[in-house]
C-alpha positions in Angstrom: -101.3 179.1 142.6 -98.1 181.3 143.2 -95.6 179.4 140.6 -94.7 176.0 139.1 -97.1 173.6 137.4 -99.8 171.1 139.3 -101.5 168.0 138.0 -104.9 167.2 139.1 -105.8 163.6 139.0 -108.1 161.0 140.4 -108.8 157.3 139.5 -111.7 156.0 137.4 -113.8 153.0 138.3 -111.5 151.1 135.6 -108.5 151.8 137.9 -107.1 154.4 135.0 -105.5 157.9 136.2 -107.5 160.8 134.9 -106.1 164.1 134.4 -108.8 166.4 136.0 -107.1 170.1 135.8 -103.8 171.5 135.5 -104.5 174.8 137.3 -101.9 177.8 136.0 -100.6 180.8 138.1 -103.4 182.7 140.2 -105.8 179.6 139.6 -106.6 177.4 142.3 -107.8 173.9 143.1 -109.6 171.8 146.0 -111.7 174.6 146.2 -115.0 172.5 146.5 -113.4 170.3 149.4 -112.5 173.3 151.2 -115.7 175.1 151.1 -117.5 172.0 152.0 -115.0 170.8 154.5 -114.8 167.4 153.1 -112.1 165.1 152.3 -110.6 166.0 148.9 -111.6 163.3 146.1 -108.4 164.2 143.9 -104.9 164.3 144.2 -102.7 167.0 143.3 -99.2 166.5 142.1 -96.5 169.1 141.5 -95.0 168.6 137.9 -92.1 171.0 138.7 -90.9 173.1 141.5 -94.2 174.9 142.8 -94.9 177.6 145.1 -98.7 177.7 146.3 -100.4 179.5 149.1 -103.0 177.4 151.5 -106.2 179.5 151.6 -108.9 178.3 154.3 -112.8 179.4 154.4 -112.1 182.3 156.9 -109.5 183.7 154.6 -112.3 183.4 151.7 -114.8 185.2 153.8 -112.5 187.9 154.6 -111.7 188.5 151.1 -115.1 188.9 149.8 -115.9 191.2 152.8 -113.2 193.4 152.0 -113.1 193.0 148.0 -116.8 191.6 147.0 -115.7 191.8 143.3 -113.3 189.1 144.0 -116.2 186.7 144.1 -116.6 187.1 140.2 -112.6 186.0 139.6 -113.7 182.9 141.6 -116.9 182.4 139.6 -114.5 182.8 136.5 -112.1 179.9 137.7 -115.0 177.9 138.8 -116.9 178.3 135.2 -113.3 177.3 133.7 -113.0 174.0 135.9 -116.8 173.3 134.9 -116.0 173.7 130.9 -112.9 171.4 131.7 -115.2 168.7 133.5 -117.5 168.9 130.5 -114.9 168.3 127.9 -113.4 165.5 130.2 -116.8 164.0 130.0 -117.1 164.1 126.6 -113.7 162.6 125.8 -114.5 159.7 128.5 -117.7 159.3 126.4 -115.9 158.7 123.2 -114.9 155.1 124.5 -115.3 152.8 121.8 -117.3 149.7 122.8 -115.7 147.9 120.0 -112.4 148.8 121.4 -112.8 147.7 124.7 -114.5 144.2 123.6 -111.6 143.5 121.2 -108.9 143.9 124.1 -110.7 140.9 125.8 -111.2 138.9 122.6 -109.4 135.6 122.0 -108.2 134.2 118.8 -111.4 131.9 118.3 -113.7 134.9 119.0 -111.8 136.9 116.0 -111.9 133.8 113.9 -115.6 133.2 114.2 -116.4 136.8 113.4 -114.1 136.7 110.4 -116.0 133.4 109.5 -119.4 135.1 110.0 -118.6 138.3 108.1 -117.2 136.1 105.3 -120.2 133.7 105.2 -122.6 136.8 105.0 -121.2 138.7 102.2 -121.9 138.4 98.4 -118.4 137.1 97.7 -119.3 133.6 99.6 -122.6 133.6 97.9 -121.0 134.1 94.4 -118.2 131.8 94.9 -120.3 129.2 96.4 -122.6 129.3 93.3 -119.6 129.2 91.1 -118.1 126.0 92.8 -121.4 124.2 93.3 -121.9 124.8 89.6 -118.7 123.6 88.4 -118.8 120.7 90.8 -122.2 119.5 89.5 -121.4 120.4 85.8 -118.3 117.9 85.9 -120.2 115.0 87.6 -122.6 115.3 85.2 -120.4 115.5 82.5 -118.3 112.1 83.5 -121.5 110.3 84.0 -120.5 106.9 84.9 -117.1 107.7 85.9 -118.3 110.3 88.2 -117.1 110.1 91.7 -120.4 111.9 93.0 -123.2 111.1 90.3 -126.8 112.4 90.7 -128.5 113.3 93.1 -125.1 114.3 94.3 -125.2 112.7 98.0 -121.8 113.8 98.4 -122.3 117.5 98.1 -125.3 117.6 99.8 -123.3 115.7 102.8 -120.5 118.7 102.3 -123.5 121.2 102.4 -125.0 119.6 105.6 -121.8 119.8 107.2 -121.0 123.3 106.2 -124.6 124.4 107.5 -123.8 122.7 111.1 -120.3 124.3 111.5 -122.4 127.6 110.2 -124.8 127.6 112.9 -122.9 127.5 116.4 -119.9 129.9 114.6 -123.0 132.7 113.8 -124.3 132.1 117.5 -120.8 132.9 118.8 -120.9 135.9 116.9 -124.2 137.0 118.3 -122.8 136.5 121.6 -120.1 138.7 120.9 -122.2 141.4 119.5 -124.8 141.1 122.7 -121.4 141.5 124.9 -120.7 144.6 122.9 -123.9 146.1 123.2 -123.8 145.3 126.9 -120.5 147.1 127.2 -121.8 150.1 125.5 -124.3 150.3 127.7 -122.0 150.4 130.9 -119.9 152.8 129.2 -122.9 155.0 128.7 -124.1 154.6 132.0 -120.9 155.2 133.7 -120.5 158.6 131.6 -124.2 159.8 132.6 -123.0 159.0 136.3 -119.8 161.0 136.1 -121.7 163.9 134.4 -124.2 164.0 137.1 -121.3 163.7 139.9 -119.9 166.7 138.0 -122.9 168.7 137.9 -123.9 168.3 141.3 -120.4 169.1 142.5 -120.3 172.3 140.7 -123.7 173.2 141.5 -122.7 173.2 145.3 -119.8 175.4 144.6 -121.9 177.9 142.9 -124.2 177.9 145.7 -121.8 178.1 148.5 -120.1 181.1 146.4 -123.7 182.7 146.1 -124.3 182.4 149.8 -121.0 184.1 150.6 -121.9 186.8 148.2 -125.1 187.2 149.8 -123.4 187.6 153.4 -120.8 190.0 151.8 -124.0 192.2 150.5 -125.5 192.1 153.9 -122.6 193.4 155.7 -122.1 196.0 152.7 -126.1 197.1 153.5 -125.1 197.0 157.0 -122.2 199.3 156.9 
């Protein structure tokens, strides 16, 4: 990079563009692909008017032969890119499985979760006890004029219907929780795979630079 600004990006498995690096003046990008002589795995886009210098493997070899200490500068830049990759992995790891599943949830799913959350609270239990107590007290007090005298057949029917409705609603909520757990596991797997890929790529970069430095040291000893 001589001047300007470049944004290096890639596309993840979700089809989202991820910013990998934004090299500044004096830094470089595409270094690993140049050393490995493999196709680039990222895209570099000039954000503003930019000037860059293209460097080949032979140029790097010549530079290290003439200025061996330049290898330390390259390792410094690679170390910065390594830390940036670690930070990127950490940021990708913070994706919330609940947010991912909520994006795909439907209105019936949200209603089921709300019903289960309310049905499993002390508010529901206390409210249910109060209403049932009032209901039975009124029917006992009315005696023969009661619409649901003892043994409260209508109340039992209502409770049976309530239990019949609650069972499938609870199962629906449990199925959504299973999907959340599955999404969380998939996100963890994706993050671990990205981290492994980044570590392997940086390991190859450091290995190639180490070989170049060894070659330069051999040349210097020969002189």
